[in-house]
N, C-alpha and C positions, 0 to 999 in steps of 0.2 A: 608575467604576477600571477601565482597563485589566491587561488579561491579560498579563501578563510572561513569559508563553511561549508558544509555538505545541504545541498538541496534532500531533504527525506519528504518531500510531496508532490509527484509532477504526475501530471495527467497524458498522455499519450493520444494520439488520432485514435487509438481505439478507445476512449471514454469519448461517448457523443455528446455535444453541448457541455462538456470540460476541459478537453483539449483537444488542439488541432494540429499539433506537430509530431509525427510519427519518430518511433523512438531513436532512429537513426542519427534525426537532423538533430535530435536535445542530445546527445552525446555529443556529436561534432561542436555544437554551442557548447555545452558544458567543456571539453576537451579544450578549446580554444578560450575559455575563459581562464583555463588552468588547474579548473577542478579535476583532482584525485578520484572521486565518488560522488556517485549519483544514484540517487532512488527513484523506480518505476512506480507508483502507485496507482493504476487504473482504477476507476471508478467499479466496483461491487465485481471485480475481475482481475485477470491475471492474464489478458488478453497481447498486450506489448510485450510479456515477457520473453518469451527468445528470442525476438531482436532486438532488445534491449542489452540481453547478454550478450549476444556475438557482436552486436557493436560497441560496448563497451570493453571486452576483450581485444577488441581492433584497433583501438583506440586508447589503449592502457588506462581504465578507468576503471574500478573498484566495481561492480553492479551492487546496486540494493535492491531487493524485490521487497514489495509490499500491497497493501488494496487499502481502497478507501468505502468500508463498509457501514450500512444503518445499522444500529442495535438496535433491541426491540425489549419487553419486558415478558412477564409470565402472559399476560394477557394478548398480546402480540401487538401493544401500543409502542408507536414510536418512539424512542429516546436518543433521539440523533445520530451522530454520524459520528467514527472513528478512523484513524488509518494506524493499519497493522504490516509491522515491520517481520520481515524475519530473518532470524541473525544465529550465524555460527556459520563454520565451515562443513560443518558433517551432515550436511543436508537435512536435520531434524527441522530444524526454522523453515525450509520450504515445507516441507511438509506438513506442520502444522497451519502454515498459511496457505497452501490446499485444501487442510479439510476444511479451514474456516470458512474459505469462498464457495468449498462445496454444501459446509453446511449454509451456508446464507442462502443459498438457491433451491434446497431440497424441498422447502415447503410449495411451491407450487406459486408464490406471490409478488412481490415486490421483492427483490433481495434483501436479505435482513437475518441479520444473529444474532440470536438468545444470549441475553448477557451471561446467564450463566457458563453458556459452554464458551464464551467467550473469557470468563473468569479462569476458568479449568485451564486453558490453556495458556494464558498468562503465567499461570502458577508453574506451566513446566518448563519458563523459561529459555523458550524458543521463538517465541515474540514478542514485540515491543509495541505497545499499544500508545498512540498518540491521540492525548486529546486536546481537540481544537476548537477554535469557534464554533464548529455546528455538533458537539459533542452535548452529551447531557449537562455536564460540568460548564461548558462554555456557554450553553446558554443561559444558565441559570444565573450565570454572571452580570450578563446585561442588564 
């Protein structure tokens, strides 16, 4: 039975307190469920990305890469969290994702990305930004 939707927000064991399963096991479970795509979106980084891509290649599943990142405003006030997904097979999406994660870690504080930088990368059409329940939009809906 083929899985009818792709999982776009999955944290691995490399995201302490948010995921408990190693990337290889996540891929094995997705393959067993008939998935043909699985995105790994570790919290605040790309910690399990290499293992995820290798496991997907071995299982015949298309890999997706992303990150779950906090967002802040100009005064460094928190604005919630978003999930970024790289897209495009030419590597530009992955490069933009790496820049976003690096930017989130550059201030020496709790990892968080400036919303203006995030908007700039979104305009480049190399990242897809998912606004979930912990984004500023999702929190405003509560």
